[in-house]
C-alpha atoms as an extended CHARMM CRD file, in Angstrom:
* protein
*
        86  EXT
         1         1  UNK       CA           -149.6630000000      -23.0130000000       38.3050000000  PROA      1               0.0000000000
         2         2  UNK       CA           -152.0160000000      -23.5870000000       35.0280000000  PROA      2               0.0000000000
         3         3  UNK       CA           -153.3770000000      -26.9430000000       33.8400000000  PROA      3               0.0000000000
         4         4  UNK       CA           -153.5800000000      -28.4280000000       30.5340000000  PROA      4               0.0000000000
         5         5  UNK       CA           -156.9230000000      -30.2870000000       28.8330000000  PROA      5               0.0000000000
         6         6  UNK       CA           -155.7180000000      -33.5420000000       30.6450000000  PROA      6               0.0000000000
         7         7  UNK       CA           -154.9000000000      -32.5660000000       33.5270000000  PROA      7               0.0000000000
         8         8  UNK       CA           -157.8740000000      -30.9160000000       34.2080000000  PROA      8               0.0000000000
         9         9  UNK       CA           -159.7770000000      -33.8750000000       32.5270000000  PROA      9               0.0000000000
        10        10  UNK       CA           -157.4010000000      -35.8430000000       35.5770000000  PROA      10              0.0000000000
        11        11  UNK       CA           -158.4210000000      -33.8800000000       38.3460000000  PROA      11              0.0000000000
        12        12  UNK       CA           -161.8810000000      -34.4030000000       37.4800000000  PROA      12              0.0000000000
        13        13  UNK       CA           -162.3310000000      -37.9610000000       37.3250000000  PROA      13              0.0000000000
        14        14  UNK       CA           -159.8990000000      -37.8020000000       40.3010000000  PROA      14              0.0000000000
        15        15  UNK       CA           -162.5000000000      -35.7160000000       42.3400000000  PROA      15              0.0000000000
        16        16  UNK       CA           -166.0160000000      -37.9040000000       40.9710000000  PROA      16              0.0000000000
        17        17  UNK       CA           -164.6310000000      -40.4390000000       43.4960000000  PROA      17              0.0000000000
        18        18  UNK       CA           -162.7860000000      -38.6250000000       45.9810000000  PROA      18              0.0000000000
        19        19  UNK       CA           -165.9060000000      -36.6440000000       46.6540000000  PROA      19              0.0000000000
        20        20  UNK       CA           -167.9170000000      -39.2150000000       48.0480000000  PROA      20              0.0000000000
        21        21  UNK       CA           -164.6370000000      -40.2640000000       50.0410000000  PROA      21              0.0000000000
        22        22  UNK       CA           -164.5940000000      -36.9120000000       51.8340000000  PROA      22              0.0000000000
        23        23  UNK       CA           -169.0550000000      -36.3770000000       52.4410000000  PROA      23              0.0000000000
        24        24  UNK       CA           -168.7510000000      -39.7260000000       54.3100000000  PROA      24              0.0000000000
        25        25  UNK       CA           -166.2000000000      -38.7810000000       55.8650000000  PROA      25              0.0000000000
        26        26  UNK       CA           -167.5060000000      -35.9140000000       57.5930000000  PROA      26              0.0000000000
        27        27  UNK       CA           -170.4750000000      -37.4590000000       58.2970000000  PROA      27              0.0000000000
        28        28  UNK       CA           -168.8550000000      -40.3980000000       60.5380000000  PROA      28              0.0000000000
        29        29  UNK       CA           -166.7560000000      -37.7250000000       62.0190000000  PROA      29              0.0000000000
        30        30  UNK       CA           -169.9370000000      -35.5990000000       62.5280000000  PROA      30              0.0000000000
        31        31  UNK       CA           -171.6000000000      -39.3780000000       64.1810000000  PROA      31              0.0000000000
        32        32  UNK       CA           -168.9800000000      -38.9480000000       67.0650000000  PROA      32              0.0000000000
        33        33  UNK       CA           -166.1760000000      -41.6240000000       64.8520000000  PROA      33              0.0000000000
        34        34  UNK       CA           -163.7170000000      -39.6650000000       64.9570000000  PROA      34              0.0000000000
        35        35  UNK       CA           -160.7590000000      -41.5480000000       63.9740000000  PROA      35              0.0000000000
        36        36  UNK       CA           -163.0920000000      -43.5050000000       60.9230000000  PROA      36              0.0000000000
        37        37  UNK       CA           -163.8570000000      -40.1660000000       60.1210000000  PROA      37              0.0000000000
        38        38  UNK       CA           -160.6790000000      -38.3000000000       60.1310000000  PROA      38              0.0000000000
        39        39  UNK       CA           -158.9490000000      -41.1900000000       58.1620000000  PROA      39              0.0000000000
        40        40  UNK       CA           -161.5620000000      -40.9040000000       55.0910000000  PROA      40              0.0000000000
        41        41  UNK       CA           -160.5740000000      -37.4460000000       55.2150000000  PROA      41              0.0000000000
        42        42  UNK       CA           -156.9680000000      -38.2760000000       54.7320000000  PROA      42              0.0000000000
        43        43  UNK       CA           -157.7390000000      -40.5810000000       52.0110000000  PROA      43              0.0000000000
        44        44  UNK       CA           -160.6360000000      -38.1080000000       50.0970000000  PROA      44              0.0000000000
        45        45  UNK       CA           -157.4190000000      -35.3480000000       50.2980000000  PROA      45              0.0000000000
        46        46  UNK       CA           -154.2720000000      -37.9320000000       49.2280000000  PROA      46              0.0000000000
        47        47  UNK       CA           -156.6180000000      -39.1820000000       45.7110000000  PROA      47              0.0000000000
        48        48  UNK       CA           -156.4890000000      -35.3020000000       44.8010000000  PROA      48              0.0000000000
        49        49  UNK       CA           -152.5150000000      -34.5290000000       46.0960000000  PROA      49              0.0000000000
        50        50  UNK       CA           -150.6170000000      -37.4250000000       45.3850000000  PROA      50              0.0000000000
        51        51  UNK       CA           -150.8270000000      -37.5760000000       42.1210000000  PROA      51              0.0000000000
        52        52  UNK       CA           -150.9530000000      -33.8240000000       41.7540000000  PROA      52              0.0000000000
        53        53  UNK       CA           -147.0380000000      -33.8230000000       43.7060000000  PROA      53              0.0000000000
        54        54  UNK       CA           -145.4180000000      -37.2780000000       43.5290000000  PROA      54              0.0000000000
        55        55  UNK       CA           -143.3110000000      -37.2850000000       40.3680000000  PROA      55              0.0000000000
        56        56  UNK       CA           -143.5920000000      -41.6390000000       38.9440000000  PROA      56              0.0000000000
        57        57  UNK       CA           -141.7900000000      -43.5030000000       37.1160000000  PROA      57              0.0000000000
        58        58  UNK       CA           -144.5990000000      -42.5420000000       34.2790000000  PROA      58              0.0000000000
        59        59  UNK       CA           -143.9280000000      -38.7030000000       34.5630000000  PROA      59              0.0000000000
        60        60  UNK       CA           -140.2410000000      -39.0350000000       34.0050000000  PROA      60              0.0000000000
        61        61  UNK       CA           -140.0260000000      -39.3580000000       29.9120000000  PROA      61              0.0000000000
        62        62  UNK       CA           -142.7310000000      -36.2430000000       29.8630000000  PROA      62              0.0000000000
        63        63  UNK       CA           -140.8120000000      -34.0930000000       32.3030000000  PROA      63              0.0000000000
        64        64  UNK       CA           -137.5540000000      -34.6530000000       30.4050000000  PROA      64              0.0000000000
        65        65  UNK       CA           -138.4320000000      -34.1840000000       27.6840000000  PROA      65              0.0000000000
        66        66  UNK       CA           -140.4020000000      -31.0860000000       28.5620000000  PROA      66              0.0000000000
        67        67  UNK       CA           -137.0650000000      -29.6790000000       29.8960000000  PROA      67              0.0000000000
        68        68  UNK       CA           -134.7470000000      -30.8010000000       27.0210000000  PROA      68              0.0000000000
        69        69  UNK       CA           -137.0680000000      -28.9270000000       24.6510000000  PROA      69              0.0000000000
        70        70  UNK       CA           -137.1700000000      -26.1210000000       27.3400000000  PROA      70              0.0000000000
        71        71  UNK       CA           -133.3130000000      -25.9000000000       26.9480000000  PROA      71              0.0000000000
        72        72  UNK       CA           -132.4920000000      -26.2680000000       23.4100000000  PROA      72              0.0000000000
        73        73  UNK       CA           -135.4430000000      -23.6320000000       22.2900000000  PROA      73              0.0000000000
        74        74  UNK       CA           -135.1370000000      -20.3630000000       24.1960000000  PROA      74              0.0000000000
        75        75  UNK       CA           -138.7670000000      -18.1390000000       24.0020000000  PROA      75              0.0000000000
        76        76  UNK       CA           -138.6650000000      -14.3740000000       23.1310000000  PROA      76              0.0000000000
        77        77  UNK       CA           -137.9000000000      -12.3250000000       26.4530000000  PROA      77              0.0000000000
        78        78  UNK       CA           -140.6710000000       -9.6410000000       26.0970000000  PROA      78              0.0000000000
        79        79  UNK       CA           -139.0680000000       -6.5280000000       25.3870000000  PROA      79              0.0000000000
        80        80  UNK       CA           -137.0680000000       -8.1840000000       22.9200000000  PROA      80              0.0000000000
        81        81  UNK       CA           -139.6900000000       -7.7450000000       19.7490000000  PROA      81              0.0000000000
        82        82  UNK       CA           -138.5240000000      -10.9030000000       16.8360000000  PROA      82              0.0000000000
        83        83  UNK       CA           -136.2490000000      -11.1140000000       14.1620000000  PROA      83              0.0000000000
        84        84  UNK       CA           -137.3260000000      -10.7840000000       10.4750000000  PROA      84              0.0000000000
        85        85  UNK       CA           -135.6530000000      -12.6220000000        7.8640000000  PROA      85              0.0000000000
        86        86  UNK       CA           -134.7800000000      -10.1560000000        4.9280000000  PROA      86              0.0000000000
């Protein structure tokens, strides 16, 4: 699944916060704090995955517009040559 520019920037910003949480979780696992370490790793994973896979109310208008444009404008098939106007 390809990401656009804004999606890539958003993912990078999320990773800036998620990576330190994950590293601290790993440190806690190594030091013997298993429950806390696993919880921190779960939080770090949720920070990255939830915005990517969960639809929020802010996403609904964009998805509706994308679906409407996709159904109104059909892209030509690969084997089909574009028609020239005469």
